[in-house]
FIVEX-354718 format. One line per field, with one value per residue (C-alpha): residue number from 0; residue in one letter; chain; y, x, z. Coordinates in Angstrom, 1 decimal, always signed. Each point is the difference from the previous one (the first is absolute). Layout:
FIVEX-354718
i <- [NUM/...]
aa <- [A/...]
ch <- [A/...]
y <- [Y/...]
x <- [X/...]
z <- [Z/...]
end
This chain:
FIVEX-354718
i <- [0/1/2/3/4/5/6/7/8/9/10/11/12/13/14/15/16/17/18/19/20/21/22/23/24/25/26/27/28/29/30/31/32/33/34/35/36/37/38/39/40/41/42/43/44/45/46/47/48/49/50/51/52/53/54/55/56/57/58/59/60/61/62/63/64/65/66/67/68/69/70/71/72/73/74/75/76/77/78/79/80/81/82/83/84/85/86/87/88/89/90/91/92/93/94/95/96/97/98/99/100/101/102/103/104/105/106/107/108/109/110/111/112/113/114/115/116/117/118/119/120/121/122/123/124/125/126/127/128/129/130/131/132/133/134/135/136/137/138/139/140/141/142/143/144/145/146/147/148/149/150/151/152/153/154/155/156/157/158/159/160/161/162/163/164/165/166/167/168/169/170/171/172/173/174/175/176/177/178/179/180/181/182/183/184/185/186/187/188/189/190/191/192/193/194/195/196/197/198/199/200/201/202/203/204/205/206/207/208/209/210/211/212/213/214/215/216/217/218/219/220/221/222/223/224/225/226/227/228/229/230/231/232/233/234/235/236/237/238/239/240/241/242/243/244/245/246/247/248/249/250/251/252/253/254/255/256/257/258/259/260/261/262/263/264/265/266/267/268/269/270/271/272/273/274/275/276/277/278/279/280/281/282/283/284/285/286/287/288/289/290/291/292/293/294/295/296/297/298/299/300/301/302]
aa <- [M/H/I/K/E/E/V/L/A/K/G/C/F/I/I/K/D/G/T/N/T/R/F/W/D/D/T/W/V/G/D/K/P/L/K/H/R/Y/P/S/L/Y/N/I/A/R/D/R/H/V/A/V/S/K/V/M/S/S/R/P/L/N/I/S/F/K/R/S/L/V/D/N/N/L/M/E/W/L/N/L/V/A/Q/V/S/N/V/V/L/L/D/G/K/D/Y/F/K/W/L/L/T/K/S/G/L/F/S/V/Q/S/M/Y/L/D/A/I/D/T/N/P/P/F/Q/H/R/R/I/W/K/W/K/I/P/L/K/I/K/I/F/L/W/F/L/Q/R/G/V/I/L/T/K/D/N/L/A/R/K/N/W/K/G/S/E/K/C/L/C/C/N/M/N/E/T/I/Q/H/L/F/F/D/C/P/F/A/K/M/I/W/R/I/I/F/Y/A/T/N/L/N/Q/P/R/S/I/D/H/M/F/G/T/W/L/N/N/Q/H/K/K/I/K/P/L/I/W/V/G/L/A/A/L/C/W/A/I/W/R/C/R/N/D/I/I/F/K/R/M/K/S/N/S/I/M/Q/V/I/F/R/G/A/Y/W/L/R/F/W/A/Q/L/Q/R/D/E/Q/A/K/D/T/L/V/V/M/S/K/K/L/E/M/I/A/L/E/I/T/N/R/G/W/K/H/F/L/R/L/L]
ch <- [A/A/A/A/A/A/A/A/A/A/A/A/A/A/A/A/A/A/A/A/A/A/A/A/A/A/A/A/A/A/A/A/A/A/A/A/A/A/A/A/A/A/A/A/A/A/A/A/A/A/A/A/A/A/A/A/A/A/A/A/A/A/A/A/A/A/A/A/A/A/A/A/A/A/A/A/A/A/A/A/A/A/A/A/A/A/A/A/A/A/A/A/A/A/A/A/A/A/A/A/A/A/A/A/A/A/A/A/A/A/A/A/A/A/A/A/A/A/A/A/A/A/A/A/A/A/A/A/A/A/A/A/A/A/A/A/A/A/A/A/A/A/A/A/A/A/A/A/A/A/A/A/A/A/A/A/A/A/A/A/A/A/A/A/A/A/A/A/A/A/A/A/A/A/A/A/A/A/A/A/A/A/A/A/A/A/A/A/A/A/A/A/A/A/A/A/A/A/A/A/A/A/A/A/A/A/A/A/A/A/A/A/A/A/A/A/A/A/A/A/A/A/A/A/A/A/A/A/A/A/A/A/A/A/A/A/A/A/A/A/A/A/A/A/A/A/A/A/A/A/A/A/A/A/A/A/A/A/A/A/A/A/A/A/A/A/A/A/A/A/A/A/A/A/A/A/A/A/A/A/A/A/A/A/A/A/A/A/A/A/A/A/A/A/A/A/A/A/A/A/A/A/A]
y <- [+55.7/-0.8/-1.0/-2.1/-2.3/+0.2/-2.2/-2.1/-0.8/-1.9/-2.1/-2.1/-0.4/-3.8/-0.4/-1.0/+1.0/+2.7/+3.3/+1.6/-0.4/+1.7/-2.1/+2.1/+2.2/-2.5/-2.8/-3.3/-2.6/+0.4/+2.1/+3.5/+1.4/-1.1/+3.3/-0.2/-3.4/+0.4/+3.9/+0.1/-1.7/+2.2/+3.0/-0.8/-1.3/+2.0/-0.8/-0.1/+0.2/-2.7/-2.4/-3.6/-1.3/+2.0/-1.4/-3.8/+0.0/-1.6/-2.1/+0.9/+3.3/+2.7/+2.6/+2.5/+1.7/+3.1/-1.9/-3.4/-2.4/-0.9/-1.7/+0.7/+2.0/-3.3/-2.1/+2.1/-0.8/-3.8/+0.3/+2.3/-2.6/-2.7/+1.8/+0.5/-3.3/-1.6/+2.7/-1.1/+2.4/-0.7/+1.0/+3.0/+3.4/+0.5/+0.9/+1.8/-2.2/+2.0/-2.0/+1.7/-1.8/-3.6/+1.0/+1.7/+3.0/+3.4/+1.7/+3.1/-1.4/-2.9/+2.9/+2.1/-3.0/-0.6/+3.4/+0.0/-3.6/+1.3/+2.4/-0.8/+0.4/-1.6/-3.6/+0.8/-0.2/-3.2/-1.6/+0.4/-1.8/-3.2/-3.0/-0.8/+0.2/+3.6/-0.2/-1.5/+2.9/+2.6/-2.0/+0.4/+3.5/+0.5/-2.2/+2.3/+2.9/-1.4/+0.0/-3.6/-0.8/-1.4/+0.2/+3.4/+1.3/-0.7/+1.3/+3.2/-0.3/-0.2/-4.0/-1.5/-3.6/-1.8/+1.5/-3.5/-1.9/-3.1/-1.9/+1.9/+1.9/+3.3/+3.0/-0.9/+2.6/+0.1/-0.6/-2.9/-2.0/+0.1/+0.2/-0.4/-2.6/-3.5/-1.3/+2.3/-0.6/-3.7/+0.5/+2.7/-2.6/-2.6/+2.3/+1.0/-3.5/-0.4/+3.4/+1.1/+3.0/+1.5/+1.4/+3.6/+2.2/+1.9/+0.8/+3.0/-1.8/-2.7/+2.5/+2.2/-1.5/-4.0/-0.5/+1.8/-2.4/-2.1/+0.2/+1.9/-3.4/-1.2/+2.3/-0.6/-3.0/-0.4/+2.9/-2.3/-2.7/+2.8/+0.8/-3.1/-0.6/+2.7/-0.3/-3.4/+1.1/+3.1/-3.0/-2.8/+2.9/+1.1/-3.2/-0.4/+3.5/-0.3/-4.0/-1.5/-2.2/-1.5/+1.9/-0.6/-1.4/+0.7/-3.1/+1.9/+3.3/-1.4/-2.4/+2.6/+2.3/-2.3/-0.7/+3.6/+0.2/-2.9/+1.7/+3.2/-1.1/-1.0/+4.3/+0.0/+1.2/-1.8/-4.2/-0.1/+2.4/-2.1/-3.0/+1.9/+0.5/-3.5/-1.1/+2.4/-1.1/-3.5/+0.1/+2.6/-3.5/-2.6/+2.2/+0.6/-3.8/-0.8/+2.1/-1.4/-3.7/-0.1/+3.7/+2.7/-2.0/-2.2/+2.5/+2.1/-2.6/-0.4/+3.8]
x <- [+96.5/-3.2/+2.5/+2.2/-3.0/-1.2/+3.5/-0.2/-3.3/+1.2/+2.7/+0.4/+2.8/+1.9/+0.4/+3.5/+1.4/-3.0/+1.9/-0.5/-3.9/-3.1/-1.8/-3.5/+1.3/+1.7/-2.0/+1.7/-2.3/-3.2/-0.8/-0.2/+1.5/-1.3/-1.0/-2.4/-1.3/-0.6/-0.3/-1.7/+3.3/+2.2/-1.9/+1.2/+3.4/+2.6/+2.7/-1.8/+3.6/+1.5/+2.1/-1.3/+3.3/-0.8/-3.6/+1.2/+2.6/-2.0/-3.0/-2.3/+0.2/+1.8/-2.5/-1.3/-3.9/-1.0/-3.0/-1.4/-0.8/-4.2/-2.5/+0.7/+3.5/+1.4/-1.7/+1.7/+3.3/-0.7/-0.4/+2.9/+2.3/-1.5/+1.8/+3.0/+0.7/+1.8/+2.9/+3.2/+3.0/+3.2/+3.1/+0.3/-1.1/-4.3/-0.8/-2.6/-1.4/-1.6/-3.0/-0.5/+3.1/+1.3/+3.2/-1.3/+2.0/-1.7/-0.3/-1.5/-2.0/-1.7/-0.9/-1.4/-1.8/-1.5/-0.9/-2.2/-1.4/-1.7/-2.0/-3.7/-1.7/+2.7/-0.9/-3.9/+0.8/+1.6/-2.4/-2.7/+1.9/+0.5/-1.7/-2.2/-3.4/-1.5/-0.9/+3.6/+1.5/-2.3/+1.0/+3.7/-0.9/-1.5/+3.3/+2.8/-2.3/+0.4/-4.4/-1.0/-1.4/+1.9/-0.5/+2.2/-2.0/-3.4/+1.2/+0.7/-4.2/-1.0/-0.4/+0.5/+1.4/+3.0/+2.8/+2.2/+1.5/-2.2/+3.8/+1.7/-0.5/+1.4/-2.3/-1.4/+1.4/+0.5/+3.6/-0.1/-2.8/+1.6/+3.8/+0.6/-2.1/+1.5/-3.2/+1.0/+4.0/-0.5/-1.9/+2.6/+3.1/-1.9/-0.5/+3.7/+0.8/-2.9/+1.5/+3.4/-2.2/+1.3/-2.8/-0.8/+0.6/-3.4/-2.7/+1.9/+2.6/-1.5/-2.2/+3.1/+3.9/-0.4/-0.1/+2.2/+2.8/-2.5/-0.6/-2.8/-1.4/-0.3/-1.5/-3.4/-0.1/+1.8/-3.2/-2.6/+1.6/+0.3/-3.6/-1.2/+1.9/-1.1/-3.2/+0.2/+1.2/-2.8/-2.8/+1.4/+0.0/-3.6/-1.4/+1.2/-1.2/-3.5/-0.3/+0.6/+2.2/+3.6/+3.2/+0.8/+3.6/+2.7/-1.4/-3.1/+1.5/+2.5/-2.5/-2.8/+2.9/+1.2/-3.5/-0.7/+3.5/-1.0/-3.3/+1.4/+2.8/-3.0/-0.3/+3.5/+0.2/+3.2/+0.0/+3.6/-1.3/-2.9/+2.7/+2.2/-2.8/-1.1/+3.3/+0.2/-3.2/+1.2/+3.5/-2.0/-2.0/+2.7/+2.2/-2.6/-0.9/+3.5/+0.3/-3.3/+1.4/+3.2/+0.3/+2.3/+3.9/-0.4/-1.0/+2.8/+2.8/-1.6/+0.9]
z <- [+99.1/-2.0/-2.5/+2.1/+1.1/-3.9/-1.0/+3.4/-0.8/-3.0/+1.5/+3.2/+2.7/-0.4/+3.7/+1.2/+3.3/+0.3/+0.7/-3.1/+0.2/+1.6/+2.0/-0.3/-3.3/-2.6/-2.0/+1.1/+0.7/-2.2/-2.6/+1.6/+3.6/+3.0/+1.0/-2.6/+0.9/+3.8/+0.2/+3.4/+1.6/-1.9/+1.5/+3.1/-0.4/+2.1/-2.4/-3.6/-1.9/+1.5/-1.8/-0.2/+1.5/+3.2/+0.0/-1.3/+3.1/+2.1/+1.0/+0.7/-2.6/+0.9/-0.1/+2.2/-0.3/+1.5/+1.7/+0.6/-2.6/+0.3/-2.2/-3.9/+0.7/+2.1/-3.2/-2.3/+1.9/-0.1/-3.6/-0.2/+1.5/-1.6/-3.5/+1.4/+2.2/-3.2/-0.7/+0.6/+0.5/-1.5/-1.0/-2.6/-0.9/-0.8/-3.6/-2.4/-2.4/-2.9/-1.0/-3.3/-1.7/-0.3/+1.4/+3.2/-0.7/-0.8/-3.4/-1.0/-2.9/+2.5/+1.7/-2.9/-1.6/+3.6/+0.3/-4.1/+1.0/+3.0/-1.8/+0.6/-3.4/-1.7/+2.2/-0.5/-3.3/-0.4/+2.3/-2.6/-3.0/+2.3/-1.7/+3.1/+1.2/+0.3/+4.2/+0.1/-1.4/+2.3/+2.9/-0.8/-0.7/+3.4/+1.4/-1.2/+1.2/+3.4/+0.3/+0.2/+3.4/+2.1/+3.7/+0.6/-3.3/+1.7/+3.1/-1.1/-1.0/+3.4/-0.1/+3.4/-0.9/+1.1/-2.1/+0.5/-3.1/+0.1/-0.2/+2.0/+2.9/-1.7/-1.3/-3.5/-1.9/-4.6/+0.7/+2.7/-1.8/-3.2/+0.9/+3.9/+1.3/+0.6/-2.7/-2.1/+0.1/-1.1/-2.6/-1.6/+0.8/-2.0/-3.2/+0.8/-0.6/-3.1/-1.6/+1.4/+1.4/+3.3/+2.1/-0.8/+3.3/-0.3/-2.2/-1.3/-0.7/-1.7/-2.5/-0.4/-0.5/+1.0/-3.5/-1.2/-0.6/-2.4/-3.5/-1.4/-1.6/+3.2/+2.4/-1.3/+0.6/+3.2/+1.0/-1.0/+2.6/+2.6/-0.3/-0.1/+3.3/+1.9/-1.0/+1.6/+3.0/+0.4/-0.7/+2.2/+3.1/-1.0/-0.1/+3.8/+0.9/-2.2/-0.3/+3.2/-1.4/+1.4/+0.0/-3.4/-0.7/-2.4/-2.4/-0.4/-0.8/-2.6/-1.8/-0.1/-1.6/-2.2/-1.1/-1.0/-1.7/-2.4/-0.7/-0.1/-2.9/-2.5/+0.0/-0.8/-4.2/-0.3/-0.2/+1.6/+2.9/+0.7/-0.1/+2.3/+2.7/+0.0/+0.8/+2.8/+1.6/-0.3/+1.3/+3.1/+0.6/+0.0/+2.4/+2.0/+0.3/+0.0/+3.5/+1.5/-0.5/+0.5/+2.2/-0.2/+0.8/-2.6/-2.7/+1.0/-0.3/-4.1/-0.8]
end
């Protein structure tokens, strides 16, 4: 069973009619199973292995719990309903998409590369070689280890403040702050339009196999850019908390990241690498401005 879960964690189910996908146990909406995202609801669900098709067959959702939903469980339920509300069942059978290959098909080679690429000491050695300031290397090291002081980590140290994200009503975790929050997703969309890089699923994926299909010479440059934007997200979040600033806009994060990207370009030894990073920073700013001035719909028509 452990091996099966390991394999399923490297892919996701593409929903058609929903009959071959388990609502709680499989990854089909978001980047991990709903049982991990909403463990308190999963623990009181009467049928933990119910299929997506059965749950989505009616409105409200066809799920029965062992007791009434109140307080935090009720809030979690409302969040879950909102997350799956846009899913529409179609004709055809669900299928499993392997996320470690471009084709979406499983291969032993991709599984092996993923296994050896997630070795922590190897990752740590890579971080220290990137041409970025030392404090940013330390930040990335903490980020990979999952110990930066997001609100869930603070709560584990007996901090009594609110664990809610500053931009939405979900609990703040590393996964949420950098990947799952709507604010973060918009930033990753801008990165995609500027660089054609898809959003990584998680910290493990980002530091693991995410850039496996990129040329070895371009990987360090991509990491300089990603370090700048992750640092910008973290700094903007901290400004709201500690300096009592108003909620930062996506533009503030992008322009902060672009500024640091140009600044860190000067740390690169190769002139072509410097030029590439400067061009990347300008492209991020241009796309962010285009979206702000004309809106997402206009920009999508240009792609």
